N, C-alpha and C positions, 0 to 999 in steps of 0.2 A: 489408657486413662479415661474416661467419660470427662466430662465435661459439667463442671457442677452449676445449677438453673441458681442462678443468686436472688433473693430478693429488693425488687427495686417500690420505689415511692413516685406517686403521683400524685405532689402536692400543690390543689391551683396556691395563685398566689394571689395578693389583694391588689384592686385595680390599679391600682400605684406599679405594679409592678417589684415591689418589696412585701415582706410578711411579717407578720410580728417574729420574736427570738424562739425559738424554741426551747421548752423544758429543760433543763439536764437531762443528763443521764444515767440513770441509779446503777440501771444494768449490767454485769460483766460482760466483756470483750466476749466475741467467736472465738469460735475455735481458728486460729490460723489457717487451712485450708477451707476455708468459705471466707466468703466475702459479708461485711459487715453493714449493715444501715445507720443514718444518722439518724438523732433521739427522738421516738414517735410523736406523735398526737394524737387526738382523739378524732377517730373514724369517720367519715362522710358516708351516711349510708349513702350514697347516693354512689360513693365512686369504687371502682372498682380495685385493693393495692393490691393485689395476686399479680404474680410475675407472667408478664404477657411476652415470648420472645417476639420480635415484629422479622420480618424476616423483607429488605426491599429489592427491587429491582438488581442494584448498584451495588457495589460491598460499600460500608458507607456513607450514602449519599440519600439522603432522605426524599420521598413525593411529598407530592401536595396531602395526600391522606395519612403519612408515618410521624409518628411524635418524634420528637428527639429524644436521640438520650446521651448521657455524657458520662463519662468515667472517668473519676476521683482516684487520682492516684497520688494522697498522703497519709502520713503516718503520727496518728494522733491517740498515745496512748490512753488518753482520759473520754475520747467516745465525744468530746465535745464537735456541734458540726460547724465547717466552715465556708458550708454552702447554704446562701440562702432558697425561699422557695422559688422557681421558677418558672416563665410560663413563655413559650414561643411565639413567634409572629402574629398564630390562625388564634391568641390564645386557650392554647393546650397546654396543659402541664409538661415541661424536660423530665423525664426520666432520669434520675441519679439511682449510678452505682458506686461502689466505695471499696478500695484495694487500697493494703495497706501498705503494698510491695512489689515490686517488675513480677514475681512468681503467683500474684494471686490476680495482677492486672493480666499478665499472659493467658488466665484461664479463661474469663471473665471479658475478653475481646473479642466477641462475637460478632457478626455480622449487622448487628441492629442497634450497634457502637457508633458513633457521629461524630464525638469529639470526647478529646481528652483533656484532664486540666490534674495538670502537674507538681506538685510541690516539688520545686527545686531542689529545696533542701534534703529529699530524701536522699538518702546513701543509694550509691549506685553500687551491682554486683562487683565483687571485686573481677578487674580482666587486666590483662596485660598491658600494658600501656595505655592505659586510665591514668595511674599516676597522683597528680594535684587537679586532676582536669577538673572545674567544678561545673561544667555542664554536663558530664561524664553522663550522669542517669536519663537527660532529654535525650542524647544522641544513642542512646539505650533503647526508651519507646519509639524514635523514630523508625531506627533499624525493626521496632519490633512491629509496628504499625504506619509502615509510608503511606497505607490510601487514609488516614483515617486523618482530620485537625486536632491539632495540638496548641495547645491554652498555657502558657509557664506562669505557676504561680508565685511571686520572688514578697518576703520584705518591704518594708516602706523604705530601709536603706540600704535596697540590696536594685534601684533601679536599671545600674548600669549592666548588670546579670543580667535582667530580664532581655536588655534590649542586644544584649549578648547572642541570646535562646533566638529571637527574632531573627537573628545573622544567621543561624546556625539552622536553623527550620522549622519554629515553632511559629504560628500563624502571626502568634502577638502575646503581650504578658500584662500579667494584671497583678497588683499587690494584695494583698492578701485583708488589710484593716480598710482597704476601700471596699471591700463587695458589698454590692448588694444586687439583690433581683433584676433591676433595672440595666444592671451595669453589666451583669455576669448575661444574664440573657439577649443582650443586644452580643454581649463579644463569641460568642456560641453561635449565633447567627450568622455574623461576620465571617470565623472561622470555618464552617461548614461551607458558606458559599465560596469564600476566598480559596480553599483547597481547594473545591471542585473547580472552580476559574484555574489554578493553576496545573490541575492534572489533566483538564481540556487542553492547555494550552501546550505541554509536556506532553500529550499526543497527538495532537497538533502541527509541531513540531517534528514530532517523531514521524510521522507523517509525509510529512514536506522531505527528512533527510531520505526514507526510503522511496520516494520519487526519485528524488533525484542521484543515487545510487544508481535506480532502475535505469536514469534514460542513460547514465555514463555509461552502463553493463550494455545497451540495446544499439549504443551509438555505438561501442566499439564492436559489438557483431555485424554493426556492415561492412561491406568489400570495403578494401581500395583495391581500387582497379590495377592490375600489374600492363604498363606498355609503354616500361620506359622501351625509348630505340622504335616506336611504332612512327608514322606517321600521321595514323585511323584519331579523330579526334570521338572525344566521350561524353555522353549524357545521361545522365538515367532521373527520372523520379521517381520517390516511395512515399505512400501513405498508405497506412495501416486502414482494417475495417471497427479495429478497437477502440474504444475508448480512451482517449490518454495516453494510447503506447507508442510507441517509437517501431516496433518491428512486428511484421503479421509470418502469417501463415508461408507466404510471396519471398522470393529467394533470387537471387542477382547477381553474376561474377564476371569479369572479363583477365585474359592472362595472357601474355604474351611471348610464348616460348623460344628457347635458343635459336629455333631452325628459324625467327623472322614467322611464322603461324602465329595470327591472332583466334586466341578463341573466347567463343562469349557464350552464355548462358542465362536462361531465366528461368524461375520453376514456380509450383504452386502448390502445396500442399494442402488437402482437400479440408475444410474450417478453416477460421483464424482466430488462436485462446494460444495463451504463453502456449502450450505443450506442442502444434502447430508451428510454432515462430522458432520453438527450441530443435523440432526436427527438422525443418528448415534451412536453420544453422547447419546442423550437422552435414546434413544435406551438401550445401555448399563446400563444405572445406573439402567434405571428404572428394568433389566435384575436380576442386582445385588439387591438390595432391595427386590424383590419378592424373589428372590432365598434362601436371607439371611431369608424373613419371613416362607420359608417354601415349596414354589412351586416349582411345580417340571413338567418337563409332558405339557400335554395337557393344563391343566390349565394354568399353567405358560404363555405357549402360547397366550392361548387364551387370558388372558390379555395384550400380549403385541400385538397385532394385536389389541387391543383396543387403546393402547396407540399414536399409530401409525395411527389410522385412525383419533385420533383427533390432532395430530401434524404437520402431514404433511399437504407439503402448499396445493397438488394438488391430487385429488382423482386418479390420474394413478401411483402416489407414492408408491411404494410395497419394501420391504429387505425379502430376502431370509435368514436363518439361519440354525445352527449347532449344535445343545445342546448335551452334555453329561456328565452323574454321575456315579462316577467312588465311588463304593463302597470301604466300612472303608477297606478293604482286599484287597483293589487292585486288587481281581481277574476277577471282572464284572465290567459289566458299561450296564446300558441306554442310548438307542439314540433313536432319536430327531429327523427329518431332517423339515423343510419347504423348501423349491422346493431349497438345497443347495446341493454342492456334498459332496459324503461320503467322510468320514477320512481314512485315511491309516491306517491299524496295519501295525508292522515290530516287526518281536516274531524271537531268534536265531535260528537258522537251519534251521527258513518257509523264504520260500519267501516274500516278503512285496506285502499286498494286501488291498483294501477296501474291509471297512466294510458293512455288506447288506443294498443297498437302496431301495427293493422294497415296502418299506412303508413309501416313501417319499409323505410329503400331499407340497399340494400348500405354495405358498410363504406368507408370513405375507401381508397381505392387498389389497387379490386379491379376497377372497371367503367369508364372512362374516357367520361366522355361523363355520368355517374349524372342521376339527378337526386333529391334528396329532399324530398319534403312537406311541408310545413309543416299542421300539426293543432293546428285552435282550440281552447284547454280553458278551459270555467266552472274557476274555484276555490272562488268564492263571499267570503265575508267574514274568514272568521278559517281557518286551515289549516297546517298544516304539508309541504313536498314535501320528499323524499328524493331525490337521486341520488347513484348506488351504481355502482361497477364488477362484473365479475362473477367479480371474486375475494373478494366474501360470500355469493356463491349457490355456488360451484363447488366448496369443502370437504363433505369426508364426514362421513354423520352416523354416530358410532359404530363398531359392527363391521356393518353392513351393508353398506357401501362404496355404497350409494345418497347419490348428491350431494342436499345441500338447496336447490335452486333455488329457483326463484321463488315456489312456493307454501309452501314451510319457511317462507322469511324472510317473505316476508306474515303468515303470521301469527306467529312469533316477534317480528317490531317490533307488531300488532295488542296480543299479551300484555304488551308491553316497556310501548307506549302504557297500557293500563289498570292498570298497577302507580304510575304518574304519572310518568314516566323523560321527559323532555325535553331537547334541545336535546346539548348535550356528552355529561352526563350517559348519555343514552337514545343517543347514537355508540358509545362506548366501548364499554358493556354489549353492544351489537348488535357489535362486533368482539370482544371477548372471549368472548361464546357461537358466535359462531363457529367461531374454536379452539379453545372444550373442546370441542365436538362432533365437532371432526375432531379430536381424541386428540393436536392439538402446532399449532403452528407451523403456517401454511400458505403451499403454495409458491407461490402466485400472489398481486402485488402488490392491497392493498389500496385503495381511496382510496372514500368518503363523505364528501356535502356536503351539510348540510340550510339549511331557508329556513323560518323561520318570520315568520309574521301573524298580529297578536292584535290585538284591538279593544278 
């Protein structure tokens, strides 16, 4: 059914904010399918009293250049006006629409209405559960117009009902016999601004709640190392590139299988948005499941590539990966690289160095049927092994425009180790120094994990 276009009145009030009483309305009431206007007065030639629907950028919220519109919902068979002439804060007339029942009000509640003035004496449509609820009509209106400001209209001896209306959700209440232009204009402006403030506060609270839920979800997606029974010490540092995010496209994990082998992994999905973060989590979980199932090396990486190919949103998405399996005696390790930077090995009395990367295979998702050789590495009796993503080495160095690179990172770690830094302190200092060298926050995700074996 088409929405009827109501006639509105735009009547300037006197400077005092009150207008002279309008003459009696001798005309008959309009057909119930249309809204009626309050009693007419002599037209001012300078005014245009035809209806002009105003579209606002945000529903029920006026802008600086928009006239306020009031929807009056009251049943007055005699047609006598109860609303005096009104001015808004800038001196513009406040337009008034009138509906005699909720059916008419629903048709007249277009986007350019900013405030509703509701007569609480109006009967509410019959609905199960309303019973003797004296605020049933208000509750109907609040459900009908959740984004609009609502003013309740009561009689002189019904102030308690007005206060109850405010508790239910109205912005304010007014007494019918005390209505004048100045009071009502101020009440409308106040109600509109209070509704706007309440809506903004609600949206802010909802945003905070969503942020808290997202944070809990992201924390839950970060790995919990499974190292029970292993003498190795574990430390990790994670910094996503996305602003205010907890999780990015980088991922890592460490597990110990029943035979005593410790498996460590770190990877990087290209990009660092929420889709990449989700894909990184999928790959990490798949890696853990496959590792606990006994897969290792080339077979494991080939299966992960199949997972990536099925789960990625675009054929151009790929992921780099580094896996290390450390023998139960802790002295040897197998290394597989899929387009990923080689780990750094530090041992007492020897300078920190990168592990061999000559057998570096392609990143996952680039070449169907690719192979990833496994390189055997001697670790020794006492060592520290650091796995990292390229976010740690691709930051800039001061004003030179050059990147830190693997050589710069190795020199930095050597110096920090010589200063006695170990474990969490070493990783925290390394990440902070890289950020400082970059002159601010790093744009890429950074993940670093450290495994230590003492004697």
